DRENBA-152678 format. One record per residue: residue number from 1; residue in one letter; x, y, z of N, C-alpha, C in turn. Coordinates in steps of 0.001 Angstrom, whole numbers, plus 500000, padded with zeros to 6 digits. Layout:
! DRENBA-152678
{NUM; 'a'; {X; Y; Z}; {X; Y; Z}; {X; Y; Z}}
...
This chain:
! DRENBA-152678
{1; 'm'; {500943; 498543; 499877}; {500072; 499663; 500200}; {500848; 501118; 499963}}
{2; 'q'; {501862; 501155; 501197}; {502584; 502741; 501085}; {503690; 502486; 499449}}
{3; 'k'; {504552; 501467; 498979}; {504806; 501619; 498102}; {504061; 501771; 496937}}
{4; 'g'; {502619; 501260; 497135}; {502617; 501617; 495597}; {502378; 503488; 495373}}
{5; 'f'; {501638; 503688; 497354}; {501269; 505467; 497231}; {502356; 506237; 496978}}
{6; 'l'; {503750; 505495; 497311}; {504788; 506098; 496819}; {505392; 506334; 495561}}
{7; 'f'; {504435; 505174; 494497}; {504781; 505397; 493357}; {504067; 506732; 492418}}
{8; 'l'; {502905; 506500; 492725}; {501874; 507336; 492304}; {502283; 508735; 492556}}
{9; 'i'; {503010; 509110; 493742}; {503216; 510635; 494027}; {504765; 510980; 493348}}
{10; 'f'; {505716; 509611; 493394}; {506278; 509925; 492373}; {506286; 510124; 490620}}
{11; 'f'; {505156; 509581; 490239}; {504673; 509716; 488785}; {504026; 510629; 488463}}
{12; 'i'; {502916; 511565; 489866}; {502605; 512567; 489055}; {503867; 513585; 489259}}
{13; 'f'; {504673; 513824; 490146}; {505512; 514274; 490180}; {506165; 514843; 488773}}
{14; 'f'; {506495; 513454; 488160}; {507195; 513105; 486687}; {506971; 513999; 485908}}
{15; 'q'; {505200; 513292; 485992}; {504670; 514025; 485137}; {504672; 515600; 485248}}
{16; 's'; {504531; 516066; 486365}; {504115; 517663; 486125}; {505681; 518358; 485755}}
{17; 'f'; {506560; 517395; 485940}; {507743; 518116; 485859}; {507982; 518131; 484142}}
{18; 'g'; {507862; 517041; 483298}; {508044; 517351; 482121}; {507202; 518030; 481300}}
{19; 'f'; {506045; 518614; 482001}; {504763; 519097; 481616}; {505295; 520700; 481496}}
{20; 's'; {505751; 520559; 482779}; {505934; 522094; 483030}; {507670; 522873; 482452}}
{21; 'q'; {508195; 521583; 481585}; {509213; 521715; 480498}; {508974; 522180; 479514}}
{22; 'k'; {508023; 521396; 478941}; {507058; 521389; 478071}; {506781; 523179; 477831}}
{23; 'k'; {506112; 523699; 479074}; {505584; 525092; 479156}; {507045; 526034; 478862}}
{24; 'e'; {508187; 525807; 478429}; {509324; 526534; 479448}; {509452; 527589; 478077}}
{25; 't'; {509619; 528449; 478497}; {510189; 529392; 476990}; {511495; 530411; 477476}}
{26; 'k'; {512101; 530553; 476482}; {513112; 531253; 476655}; {513022; 532563; 475191}}
{27; 't'; {513620; 533649; 475502}; {513616; 535154; 474799}; {515151; 534850; 473791}}
{28; 'a'; {514889; 535287; 472924}; {516016; 536061; 471989}; {515972; 536957; 471198}}
{29; 'y'; {517001; 537911; 470425}; {516835; 539162; 470199}; {517951; 539517; 468973}}
{30; 'f'; {517165; 539597; 468063}; {517533; 539813; 466429}; {517716; 540522; 466112}}
{31; 'a'; {518257; 540944; 464675}; {517853; 542583; 463956}; {518672; 541803; 462768}}
{32; 's'; {517668; 541950; 461407}; {518413; 541889; 459815}; {517519; 542887; 459083}}
{33; 'g'; {517361; 543750; 459141}; {516775; 544676; 458326}; {515452; 545046; 459000}}
{34; 'c'; {514417; 545125; 458217}; {513032; 546040; 458142}; {512267; 544939; 459408}}
{35; 'f'; {511720; 545238; 460279}; {510956; 544338; 461371}; {509987; 543869; 460934}}
{36; 'w'; {509141; 543905; 460008}; {508004; 544163; 459679}; {508363; 542549; 459227}}
{37; 'c'; {509593; 542425; 458513}; {510492; 540862; 457561}; {510226; 540009; 458367}}
{38; 't'; {511194; 540742; 459443}; {512369; 539751; 460168}; {511396; 539011; 461171}}
{39; 'e'; {510076; 540117; 461550}; {508996; 539269; 462488}; {508315; 538198; 461784}}
{40; 'a'; {507746; 538408; 460351}; {506843; 537616; 459790}; {508139; 536093; 459400}}
{41; 'l'; {509327; 536111; 459408}; {510026; 534977; 459012}; {510270; 534605; 460446}}
{42; 'f'; {510422; 534929; 461310}; {511026; 534074; 462555}; {509318; 533193; 463043}}
{43; 'e'; {508316; 533907; 462837}; {507043; 533594; 462967}; {506920; 532680; 461936}}
{44; 'l'; {507124; 531571; 461453}; {507170; 530735; 460416}; {507521; 529605; 460975}}
{45; 'i'; {508598; 529819; 462122}; {509332; 528660; 462682}; {508497; 528097; 463677}}
{46; 'v'; {508585; 526876; 463834}; {507989; 525535; 464320}; {508735; 525896; 465589}}
{47; 'g'; {508083; 526132; 467194}; {508260; 526088; 468057}; {508789; 527639; 468579}}
{48; 'v'; {508215; 528538; 468095}; {508556; 529727; 468452}; {506562; 529955; 468825}}
{49; 'k'; {506785; 530498; 469716}; {505363; 530940; 470735}; {505137; 532541; 470234}}
{50; 's'; {505474; 533334; 469698}; {505192; 534519; 469651}; {506754; 534952; 469012}}
{51; 'v'; {506321; 536565; 468623}; {507523; 537411; 468246}; {506823; 539118; 468340}}
{52; 'e'; {507624; 539927; 468618}; {507389; 540956; 468851}; {508129; 542152; 468197}}
{53; 's'; {508172; 543035; 467707}; {509160; 544196; 466753}; {509093; 545252; 467725}}
{54; 'g'; {510382; 545683; 467600}; {511204; 546594; 468453}; {512307; 547265; 468067}}
{55; 'y'; {512815; 547987; 469348}; {514044; 548336; 468925}; {515129; 548120; 470376}}
{56; 't'; {516699; 548056; 469769}; {517451; 547781; 470676}; {518847; 547912; 470149}}
{57; 'g'; {519779; 548315; 470952}; {521068; 548074; 470861}; {521739; 549775; 470644}}
{58; 'g'; {520591; 550957; 471104}; {520933; 552218; 470845}; {520806; 552762; 472561}}
{59; 's'; {521042; 554111; 472647}; {520986; 554801; 473844}; {520090; 555693; 474364}}
{60; 't'; {518855; 555844; 473172}; {517861; 556560; 473420}; {516833; 555559; 473659}}
{61; 'k'; {516082; 556571; 475346}; {515174; 555329; 475658}; {513988; 556412; 475043}}
{62; 'n'; {512756; 554836; 475460}; {511459; 555001; 474837}; {511744; 555525; 472904}}
{63; 'p'; {512235; 555310; 472114}; {512773; 555775; 470651}; {511235; 555428; 469985}}
{64; 't'; {510776; 556568; 468835}; {510174; 556415; 468284}; {510351; 555727; 467310}}
{65; 'y'; {509332; 555495; 466279}; {509798; 554585; 464918}; {510558; 555892; 464161}}
{66; 'e'; {510188; 557461; 464042}; {510637; 558246; 463760}; {512059; 558535; 463970}}
{67; 'q'; {511992; 558700; 465615}; {513810; 558656; 465958}; {514630; 557958; 465362}}
{68; 'v'; {514035; 556234; 465146}; {514930; 554960; 464996}; {515405; 554631; 463609}}
{69; 'c'; {514207; 555553; 462594}; {514633; 555879; 461095}; {515740; 556846; 460796}}
{70; 's'; {515651; 557880; 461699}; {516770; 558951; 461763}; {517555; 558399; 461648}}
{71; 'g'; {518335; 557402; 462400}; {519634; 556624; 462725}; {520339; 557498; 463613}}
{72; 'k'; {519869; 557896; 464314}; {520451; 558785; 465806}; {520567; 558527; 466944}}
{73; 't'; {519292; 557153; 466987}; {519035; 556566; 468139}; {520512; 555418; 468562}}
{74; 'g'; {520991; 554779; 467688}; {521839; 553861; 467406}; {520830; 552373; 468042}}
{75; 'h'; {519616; 552606; 467836}; {518959; 551969; 467864}; {518781; 550832; 466288}}
{76; 'a'; {518407; 549377; 466550}; {518072; 548783; 465287}; {516999; 548394; 465775}}
{77; 'e'; {516624; 548312; 464369}; {514540; 547686; 464005}; {514951; 546396; 464180}}
{78; 'a'; {514454; 545372; 465451}; {514982; 543973; 465748}; {513734; 543581; 466628}}
{79; 'v'; {513627; 542328; 466686}; {512218; 541525; 466814}; {512264; 540496; 468339}}
{80; 'k'; {512192; 540438; 469001}; {512051; 539745; 470430}; {510997; 538477; 470274}}
{81; 'v'; {512502; 537524; 470376}; {511169; 535784; 469954}; {511118; 535333; 471136}}
{82; 'v'; {509956; 534790; 471690}; {509728; 533766; 472674}; {509742; 532442; 471863}}
{83; 'y'; {510640; 531680; 472477}; {510507; 530181; 471908}; {510162; 529179; 472689}}
{84; 'y'; {509818; 527883; 472537}; {509939; 526910; 473391}; {510965; 526187; 473327}}
{85; 'p'; {512160; 526115; 473838}; {513717; 525419; 473904}; {513542; 523681; 473641}}
{86; 'h'; {512001; 522989; 473836}; {512169; 521621; 473392}; {512003; 521238; 472223}}
{87; 'l'; {511404; 522682; 471375}; {510628; 522120; 470198}; {511566; 523224; 469273}}
{88; 'v'; {512467; 523824; 469205}; {513434; 524398; 468761}; {514537; 525236; 469596}}
{89; 's'; {516251; 525015; 468901}; {516841; 525126; 470041}; {517574; 526925; 469542}}
{90; 'y'; {518323; 527471; 470089}; {518695; 528463; 470164}; {519585; 528532; 469011}}
{91; 'e'; {520330; 527749; 468542}; {521118; 527415; 467274}; {520796; 527143; 466411}}
{92; 'k'; {519154; 527009; 466055}; {518548; 526863; 465178}; {518296; 527913; 464717}}
{93; 'l'; {517603; 528999; 466145}; {517090; 529970; 465534}; {518290; 530583; 465031}}
{94; 'i'; {519538; 530446; 465310}; {521027; 531736; 464726}; {520883; 531214; 463208}}
{95; 'r'; {520658; 529917; 463394}; {520837; 529258; 461643}; {519759; 529913; 460821}}
{96; 'a'; {518399; 529896; 461471}; {517156; 530399; 460851}; {517561; 531987; 460466}}
{97; 'f'; {518379; 532354; 461305}; {518500; 534171; 461138}; {519202; 534440; 460023}}
{98; 'f'; {520404; 533269; 459760}; {521202; 533527; 458815}; {520806; 533362; 457670}}
{99; 'd'; {519864; 532055; 457740}; {519149; 531690; 456194}; {518164; 532822; 455947}}
{100; 's'; {517801; 533888; 456897}; {516817; 534866; 456474}; {516837; 536013; 455704}}
{101; 'h'; {518420; 536130; 455532}; {518571; 537594; 455219}; {520043; 537683; 454724}}
{102; 'd'; {520580; 538309; 454057}; {521813; 538830; 453527}; {523192; 539453; 454456}}
{103; 'p'; {523586; 538869; 454962}; {524521; 539534; 456489}; {526022; 540100; 456026}}
{104; 's'; {526009; 539948; 454645}; {527495; 540241; 454195}; {526893; 541918; 453961}}
{105; 't'; {525845; 542926; 454158}; {525757; 543677; 453246}; {525427; 544955; 454796}}
{106; 'k'; {526174; 545201; 454867}; {526901; 546237; 456058}; {525759; 547479; 456381}}
{107; 'n'; {524786; 547155; 457578}; {523594; 548476; 457430}; {522645; 548647; 456071}}
{108; 'q'; {522326; 547282; 455807}; {521359; 547184; 455110}; {520767; 546334; 454593}}
{109; 'q'; {519600; 545611; 453966}; {518947; 545032; 453570}; {517640; 545107; 452400}}
{110; 'g'; {517888; 544917; 451352}; {517292; 545260; 449891}; {517169; 546797; 450344}}
{111; 'p'; {516304; 547032; 449847}; {516403; 548660; 450175}; {516216; 549820; 451342}}
{112; 'd'; {516641; 548784; 451860}; {516589; 549489; 453572}; {517726; 549940; 453843}}
{113; 'r'; {518114; 551016; 453878}; {520027; 551367; 454392}; {519959; 552570; 455536}}
{114; 'g'; {520955; 552237; 456803}; {521111; 552737; 457428}; {521251; 551709; 458484}}
{115; 't'; {522006; 552594; 459666}; {521962; 551506; 461003}; {521122; 550893; 461792}}
{116; 'q'; {520111; 551130; 461497}; {518983; 550899; 462266}; {518466; 549533; 461438}}
{117; 'y'; {518955; 549051; 460075}; {518729; 548243; 459514}; {519844; 547251; 459538}}
{118; 'r'; {520862; 547289; 460073}; {522318; 546628; 460244}; {521742; 544991; 461285}}
{119; 's'; {523052; 544336; 460610}; {522555; 542942; 461001}; {523385; 542546; 462687}}
{120; 'a'; {522188; 542126; 463259}; {523090; 541907; 464543}; {522024; 540917; 465783}}
{121; 'i'; {523300; 540104; 466251}; {522674; 539156; 467145}; {522939; 539552; 468591}}
{122; 'f'; {521638; 539855; 469230}; {522194; 540554; 470691}; {521871; 539080; 471501}}
{123; 'y'; {523245; 538493; 472142}; {523051; 537390; 473272}; {522736; 538164; 474488}}
{124; 'q'; {522223; 537395; 475781}; {522030; 537741; 476914}; {522728; 536822; 478092}}
{125; 'n'; {523792; 536034; 477068}; {524819; 535042; 478349}; {525996; 534640; 477172}}
{126; 'e'; {526756; 534191; 478273}; {528403; 533829; 477158}; {527501; 532297; 476536}}
{127; 'a'; {526717; 531602; 476681}; {526125; 530244; 475788}; {525675; 530861; 474339}}
{128; 'e'; {525093; 531872; 474671}; {524300; 532472; 473325}; {525516; 532917; 472354}}
{129; 'k'; {526295; 534191; 473120}; {527588; 534396; 472592}; {528239; 533523; 472211}}
{130; 'e'; {528880; 532323; 472483}; {529481; 531024; 471811}; {528902; 530483; 470485}}
{131; 'a'; {527613; 530343; 470825}; {526568; 530011; 469604}; {526464; 530601; 468319}}
{132; 'a'; {526798; 531989; 469218}; {526645; 532959; 467310}; {527720; 533144; 466806}}
{133; 'w'; {529153; 533004; 467796}; {530602; 533196; 466700}; {530511; 531744; 466391}}
{134; 't'; {530691; 530555; 467160}; {530455; 529408; 466219}; {530080; 529252; 465331}}
{135; 'y'; {528610; 529689; 464637}; {528007; 529168; 463261}; {528629; 530478; 462490}}
{136; 'i'; {528853; 531616; 463033}; {529451; 532359; 462044}; {531041; 532300; 461556}}
{137; 'k'; {531438; 531471; 462604}; {532875; 530884; 462445}; {532357; 529698; 460960}}
{138; 'q'; {531644; 528641; 461519}; {531474; 528069; 460764}; {530906; 528681; 458951}}
{139; 'l'; {530009; 529691; 458376}; {529919; 529537; 457628}; {530786; 530711; 456918}}
{140; 'k'; {532199; 531447; 457213}; {532961; 531741; 457050}; {533987; 530921; 456604}}
{141; 's'; {534278; 529704; 456965}; {534995; 528472; 456560}; {534236; 527398; 455932}}
{142; 'k'; {532826; 527666; 455383}; {532312; 527717; 453942}; {532418; 528094; 452984}}
{143; 'g'; {532963; 529324; 453164}; {532846; 530498; 452669}; {531357; 530864; 451382}}
{144; 'i'; {530368; 530416; 452580}; {529046; 530849; 452158}; {528951; 532290; 451557}}
{145; 'h'; {529619; 533173; 452280}; {530066; 534494; 452255}; {531353; 535324; 452237}}
{146; 's'; {531406; 536369; 451377}; {532787; 536612; 451483}; {532721; 537529; 452551}}
{147; 'n'; {531968; 538174; 452891}; {532121; 538938; 454602}; {531021; 538788; 455278}}
{148; 'i'; {531104; 538939; 456330}; {529770; 538796; 457479}; {529847; 539944; 457989}}
{149; 's'; {528824; 540759; 458384}; {528999; 542412; 458777}; {528237; 541891; 460084}}
{150; 't'; {527650; 541110; 460418}; {526889; 540809; 461882}; {527425; 540940; 462853}}
{151; 'e'; {526826; 541780; 463783}; {527364; 542091; 465066}; {526941; 541011; 465916}}
{152; 'v'; {528024; 540948; 466668}; {527473; 539614; 468150}; {527288; 540902; 469344}}
{153; 'v'; {526720; 541378; 469796}; {526546; 542139; 470915}; {525619; 542029; 472256}}
{154; 'l'; {526184; 542419; 473312}; {525307; 542381; 474221}; {524039; 543001; 474640}}
{155; 'f'; {523281; 541871; 474850}; {521591; 542514; 474905}; {521386; 543613; 475702}}
{156; 's'; {520891; 544862; 475988}; {520872; 545787; 477048}; {519068; 545923; 477568}}
{157; 'k'; {518417; 546514; 476309}; {517080; 546412; 476809}; {516471; 546434; 475475}}
{158; 'f'; {514634; 545649; 475900}; {514067; 546212; 474269}; {512919; 546613; 474411}}
{159; 'y'; {513142; 547730; 473827}; {511836; 548471; 473378}; {510594; 548082; 472468}}
{160; 'p'; {509115; 547803; 472965}; {508635; 547110; 471801}; {508159; 548447; 470755}}
{161; 'a'; {507793; 548103; 469598}; {507505; 549392; 468523}; {506123; 549684; 468524}}
{162; 'e'; {505341; 550623; 468217}; {503954; 550502; 468161}; {502961; 549746; 467964}}
{163; 'y'; {502378; 549815; 468037}; {501458; 548452; 468229}; {500950; 548677; 466677}}
{164; 'y'; {500838; 549504; 465596}; {500702; 549181; 464399}; {501525; 548327; 463297}}
{165; 'h'; {502923; 548595; 464101}; {504135; 547812; 463706}; {503915; 546155; 463891}}
{166; 'q'; {503314; 545770; 464811}; {503446; 544525; 465240}; {502387; 543404; 464000}}
{167; 'd'; {502894; 542743; 464008}; {501952; 541365; 462897}; {501311; 542320; 461411}}
{168; 'f'; {502648; 543507; 460925}; {502209; 544036; 460099}; {501719; 543142; 458849}}
{169; 'e'; {502950; 542344; 458605}; {502854; 542026; 457355}; {501574; 540974; 457064}}
{170; 'k'; {501214; 540487; 458525}; {500263; 539082; 458544}; {499099; 540122; 458218}}
{171; 'l'; {498830; 541423; 458854}; {498060; 542164; 458889}; {497636; 543160; 457415}}
{172; 'n'; {498306; 543216; 456509}; {498685; 544043; 455839}; {499453; 543214; 454444}}
{173; 'p'; {499069; 542158; 453660}; {499289; 541114; 452867}; {499268; 542270; 451546}}
{174; 'd'; {498778; 543535; 451243}; {498540; 543966; 449962}; {499605; 545371; 450063}}
{175; 'n'; {500207; 545544; 451082}; {500770; 547139; 450912}; {502526; 546341; 449871}}
{176; 'p'; {502647; 547947; 449475}; {503400; 547596; 448242}; {504541; 546890; 448904}}
{177; 'y'; {505240; 547803; 450149}; {506478; 547237; 450565}; {506802; 545249; 450857}}
{178; 'v'; {504824; 545157; 451898}; {505317; 543906; 452032}; {505242; 542519; 450329}}
{179; 'r'; {504688; 543367; 449787}; {504549; 542399; 448453}; {505594; 542541; 447539}}
{180; 's'; {506483; 543348; 447363}; {507579; 543885; 446472}; {509078; 543583; 447202}}
{181; 'v'; {509156; 543588; 449166}; {510420; 543322; 449915}; {509957; 541879; 450780}}
{182; 'g'; {508619; 542148; 451639}; {508865; 541153; 452630}; {508460; 539249; 451816}}
{183; 'l'; {507187; 539336; 450972}; {507340; 538552; 450192}; {507487; 538047; 449962}}
{184; 'p'; {508852; 538194; 448895}; {509927; 537534; 448268}; {511013; 536907; 449370}}
{185; 'r'; {511149; 538004; 450410}; {512369; 537164; 451721}; {511424; 536232; 452500}}
{186; 'i'; {510719; 536061; 452193}; {509398; 534749; 452592}; {509751; 533352; 451994}}
{187; 'k'; {509411; 533823; 450869}; {509738; 532850; 449820}; {510952; 532500; 449711}}
{188; 'a'; {512027; 532882; 449666}; {513574; 532590; 449668}; {513970; 531802; 450634}}
{189; 'f'; {513419; 532436; 451710}; {513652; 532074; 453303}; {513096; 530557; 452933}}
{190; 'k'; {511976; 530434; 452704}; {511291; 528668; 452830}; {511983; 527663; 451712}}
{191; 'k'; {512875; 528395; 450567}; {512802; 527656; 450004}; {514746; 527167; 450189}}
{192; 'k'; {514917; 527948; 451057}; {516356; 527592; 451177}; {516894; 527162; 452654}}
{193; 't'; {515940; 527445; 453933}; {516210; 526539; 455487}; {515866; 525085; 455313}}
{194; 'k'; {516290; 524843; 456221}; {516311; 523228; 456896}; {515181; 523155; 457682}}
{195; 'i'; {515180; 524130; 458671}; {514899; 524603; 460026}; {512784; 524072; 459596}}
{196; 'p'; {512762; 523278; 460290}; {511229; 523278; 460353}; {510004; 524470; 460755}}
{197; 'l'; {508889; 524587; 459545}; {508161; 525664; 459194}; {506943; 525066; 459395}}
{198; 'h'; {506270; 526183; 459775}; {505053; 525777; 459948}; {504103; 526217; 458135}}
{199; 'e'; {503333; 525422; 457791}; {502838; 525888; 456242}; {502279; 527067; 456340}}
């Protein structure tokens, strides 16, 4: 009787532990040009819970879109990616990040130019920093890019962008920029990446 009761207690504990592990989320921060595009690309990845557009990497507090567009805040248009580590690893997010843009063009992605459109990985700990540099070294050793301008910098603070920037591509599929820049980036990403994506 006592053994059966103890077994039941342990069973419930490990079931609860496994469930909590599956609910655990982590956060990552990336910049790769216009955040409308970056947000839409990361939302495709299986294991990503949510993506939020915003600003990071600069010194101006609570920046507005107009201020960031001026290039004087030091901030980049970036995304906050909340993900389930048991479904997608940080290393895979880095791979997807590089699959989704051209890291060789400094301060530019497509028609967008300026420091606010730079390629950057904002790490939160040494493990993330090491993962980023390890993958960059792999890309360089394979000669995939002649030059990689991606910055790997310590994360400081993320400022969410204005509400009308959130889910922009999803809510504005007929927007000229989305049709001419955003959708082609998504198409190219789907063709290139081997990371599991939603249909």
